Backbone as CSV, one residue per row, in Angstrom:
resi,resn,N_x,N_y,N_z,CA_x,CA_y,CA_z,C_x,C_y,C_z
1,MET,45.079,-53.103,-11.519,45.192,-52.217,-13.037,43.260,-53.053,-13.264
2,GLY,43.218,-52.349,-14.228,41.677,-51.628,-14.661,41.758,-52.807,-16.053
3,ASN,40.395,-52.901,-16.173,40.628,-54.456,-17.359,39.701,-52.953,-18.101
4,GLU,40.806,-52.823,-19.632,40.201,-52.240,-20.350,39.908,-52.949,-21.908
5,GLN,38.476,-52.723,-22.370,37.933,-52.576,-23.769,37.894,-51.853,-24.167
6,SER,37.335,-51.849,-25.800,37.242,-50.956,-27.063,36.086,-51.964,-27.587
7,PHE,35.226,-50.627,-27.988,33.717,-50.862,-29.257,33.897,-50.083,-29.801
8,HIS,33.817,-50.734,-30.753,32.890,-49.997,-32.578,32.271,-49.582,-32.633
9,TYR,31.310,-48.931,-32.471,29.717,-48.481,-33.296,29.828,-47.574,-34.540
10,GLU,29.349,-48.374,-35.765,28.974,-47.273,-36.343,26.505,-47.488,-36.497
11,PRO,26.788,-46.192,-36.106,25.048,-45.775,-36.389,24.785,-45.877,-37.672
12,ALA,23.221,-46.507,-37.395,22.408,-46.945,-38.477,22.021,-45.505,-40.081
13,GLU,21.957,-46.427,-40.668,21.398,-45.221,-41.579,20.396,-44.822,-40.949
14,GLY,20.528,-43.011,-41.009,18.927,-43.062,-40.641,19.072,-42.490,-38.648
15,GLU,20.106,-43.332,-38.120,19.492,-43.293,-35.825,20.691,-42.179,-36.012
16,GLU,19.921,-40.629,-34.884,21.411,-39.413,-34.512,22.025,-39.926,-33.723
17,LEU,22.548,-39.023,-34.102,24.097,-39.138,-33.337,24.226,-39.693,-32.226
18,SER,23.279,-38.982,-31.262,23.852,-39.048,-30.098,23.093,-39.928,-28.904
19,THR,21.895,-40.075,-29.943,20.880,-42.459,-29.860,22.209,-43.088,-29.973
20,ALA,23.445,-42.817,-30.808,24.342,-43.904,-31.053,25.582,-43.368,-30.300
21,VAL,25.726,-43.110,-29.607,26.396,-43.059,-29.035,26.031,-43.134,-27.368
22,VAL,24.956,-43.437,-27.470,24.159,-43.605,-25.442,24.561,-45.270,-26.296
23,THR,23.679,-45.502,-27.648,23.836,-47.544,-27.617,25.515,-48.505,-27.186
24,ALA,26.442,-46.959,-27.667,28.287,-47.769,-28.049,28.016,-47.550,-25.861
25,VAL,27.831,-46.493,-25.332,27.651,-46.604,-24.168,27.933,-47.515,-23.092
26,ALA,26.406,-47.630,-23.583,25.602,-48.251,-23.201,26.046,-50.284,-23.253
27,GLU,26.615,-50.901,-24.045,27.325,-51.900,-24.691,28.254,-51.691,-23.905
28,ALA,29.353,-50.427,-24.318,30.500,-50.768,-23.474,30.248,-51.495,-22.160
29,HIS,29.223,-51.174,-21.570,28.611,-51.146,-20.759,28.117,-52.220,-19.487
30,GLU,27.908,-53.262,-20.931,26.588,-54.014,-21.197,25.692,-54.174,-19.986
31,GLU,25.097,-52.719,-20.074,23.293,-52.062,-20.108,23.107,-52.375,-20.892
32,ASP,21.886,-51.876,-20.949,20.778,-51.645,-22.081,20.722,-50.532,-21.980
33,ALA,20.171,-49.540,-22.902,20.156,-48.288,-23.321,19.470,-47.243,-22.521
34,ILE,18.199,-48.040,-22.718,17.159,-46.992,-21.982,17.477,-46.968,-20.026
35,GLU,17.924,-48.742,-19.876,18.549,-48.189,-18.145,20.038,-48.182,-17.992
36,GLN,20.134,-47.751,-18.687,21.864,-47.444,-18.268,21.525,-46.190,-17.240
37,LYS,22.445,-46.026,-16.084,23.508,-45.162,-14.999,23.238,-44.034,-15.462
38,TRP,24.478,-44.016,-17.292,25.250,-42.475,-17.775,24.088,-41.907,-18.020
39,LEU,23.677,-40.367,-18.433,22.912,-40.107,-18.969,23.564,-38.667,-19.849
40,ILE,23.690,-38.770,-20.749,24.012,-38.440,-22.541,23.714,-36.628,-21.939
41,SER,22.305,-36.722,-21.195,22.270,-34.704,-21.497,22.651,-34.055,-20.776
42,GLU,23.121,-34.844,-18.819,24.138,-35.115,-17.770,25.384,-33.489,-18.305
43,ASP,26.118,-34.505,-19.654,27.619,-34.326,-20.203,27.581,-33.502,-21.130
44,ILE,26.474,-33.981,-22.406,26.750,-33.647,-23.522,25.492,-32.896,-24.413
45,ASP,25.470,-32.031,-24.980,24.330,-30.257,-25.531,24.147,-31.577,-26.871
46,THR,22.858,-32.269,-26.735,22.225,-33.316,-28.082,22.244,-32.438,-29.514
47,ASP,21.081,-31.432,-29.284,21.604,-31.547,-30.205,22.686,-30.613,-31.239
48,ALA,23.508,-30.412,-30.063,24.379,-29.482,-30.853,25.692,-30.875,-31.610
49,LEU,25.678,-31.383,-31.084,26.082,-33.660,-31.209,25.817,-33.985,-32.442
50,ASP,23.878,-33.699,-32.342,23.652,-33.960,-33.742,23.539,-33.681,-34.878
51,ARG,24.049,-32.289,-34.183,24.294,-31.266,-36.468,26.307,-31.677,-36.236
52,LEU,26.402,-31.513,-34.790,27.822,-31.690,-35.783,28.699,-32.837,-37.231
53,PHE,28.399,-33.510,-37.161,28.689,-34.641,-38.631,27.368,-35.046,-39.514
54,GLN,26.793,-33.788,-39.509,24.925,-34.049,-40.405,25.352,-33.625,-41.722
55,ASN,26.317,-33.537,-41.570,26.748,-32.353,-43.548,27.765,-33.574,-43.689
56,HIS,28.363,-34.483,-42.871,29.474,-35.191,-43.491,30.342,-35.146,-44.017
57,GLN,31.162,-34.335,-43.239,32.800,-33.176,-43.066,33.533,-34.399,-42.697
58,LEU,34.286,-33.968,-44.033,35.664,-35.359,-43.206,36.831,-34.393,-42.491
59,LYS,37.675,-34.953,-42.141,38.792,-35.707,-41.246,37.703,-34.218,-40.168
60,MET,36.768,-34.675,-39.281,36.093,-33.824,-38.177,36.830,-35.389,-37.219
61,THR,36.938,-35.282,-35.962,37.370,-36.449,-34.911,36.614,-35.457,-33.158
62,LEU,35.712,-35.794,-32.880,35.477,-35.500,-31.669,35.592,-36.402,-30.551
63,GLN,35.953,-36.079,-29.236,36.736,-36.949,-28.037,35.839,-35.979,-26.947
64,PHE,35.344,-36.980,-26.134,34.657,-36.694,-24.784,34.419,-37.858,-23.401
65,GLU,35.204,-37.460,-22.024,34.598,-38.720,-21.007,33.208,-38.262,-20.820
66,ALA,33.147,-39.672,-20.229,31.025,-40.435,-20.652,31.610,-41.421,-19.403
67,ASP,31.611,-40.792,-18.699,31.397,-42.043,-17.899,32.441,-42.746,-16.901
68,THR,32.380,-43.460,-17.383,33.336,-44.758,-17.117,34.772,-44.921,-18.464
69,THR,34.470,-44.172,-19.994,34.826,-44.738,-20.624,35.055,-43.064,-21.464
70,THR,35.362,-43.833,-23.111,36.490,-42.055,-23.407,35.962,-42.952,-24.151
71,VAL,35.125,-41.210,-25.005,34.357,-42.052,-26.325,34.937,-41.102,-27.765
72,THR,35.162,-42.115,-29.170,35.953,-41.106,-29.829,34.718,-41.151,-30.725
73,ILE,34.460,-39.950,-31.867,33.911,-40.033,-32.795,35.297,-39.594,-34.035
74,ILE,34.834,-40.238,-35.027,35.929,-39.517,-36.243,34.920,-39.872,-37.542
75,ALA,34.845,-38.861,-38.059,34.769,-38.948,-39.814,35.259,-39.892,-40.918
76,ASP,34.134,-41.126,-41.607,35.882,-42.354,-41.736,35.714,-41.616,-43.039
77,GLU,36.140,-42.075,-44.081,36.764,-41.238,-45.068,35.325,-41.177,-46.473
78,MET,34.112,-41.203,-45.593,33.173,-41.018,-47.266,32.355,-39.630,-45.939
79,GLY,32.694,-39.641,-44.539,32.213,-38.318,-43.462,31.896,-39.146,-42.216
80,TYR,31.317,-40.471,-42.869,30.428,-40.360,-41.745,30.858,-40.971,-40.650
81,PRO,30.205,-40.921,-39.579,30.226,-41.202,-38.657,30.609,-42.232,-37.526
82,VAL,31.858,-42.696,-37.080,31.992,-44.237,-36.589,32.241,-43.928,-34.849
83,ILE,31.605,-44.290,-33.836,32.739,-44.273,-32.981,32.605,-45.678,-32.096
84,THR,33.989,-44.925,-31.696,34.857,-45.857,-30.675,34.499,-45.940,-28.910
85,VAL,34.270,-46.768,-28.733,33.895,-46.473,-26.615,35.725,-47.661,-26.542
86,GLU,36.123,-46.190,-25.551,37.310,-47.303,-24.095,36.125,-47.457,-22.849
87,SER,35.927,-48.486,-22.841,36.287,-48.682,-21.490,37.245,-48.787,-19.994
88,HIS,36.687,-48.347,-19.285,37.966,-48.185,-17.947,37.579,-48.443,-17.546
89,ARG,36.693,-49.779,-17.197,36.526,-50.396,-15.934,37.533,-51.488,-15.557
């Protein structure tokens, strides 16, 4: 049976959501964000991802697979995105 772990990441003020996702997945893989094996651009349109949550819309959820992880982005009560990464290693 695999070792599953969950990581939470809240983007910093002004941080692009796509950058935050790359950072969160790297942390889940215990890798450096720049040197990690998974490339977001191979799976996700980063411009579209960044636009999805920029208006701080409430009740929005996005989930996708990223390498050996499941990424879930949920707008909090103020409409700000919170990223949860579940590692399936």
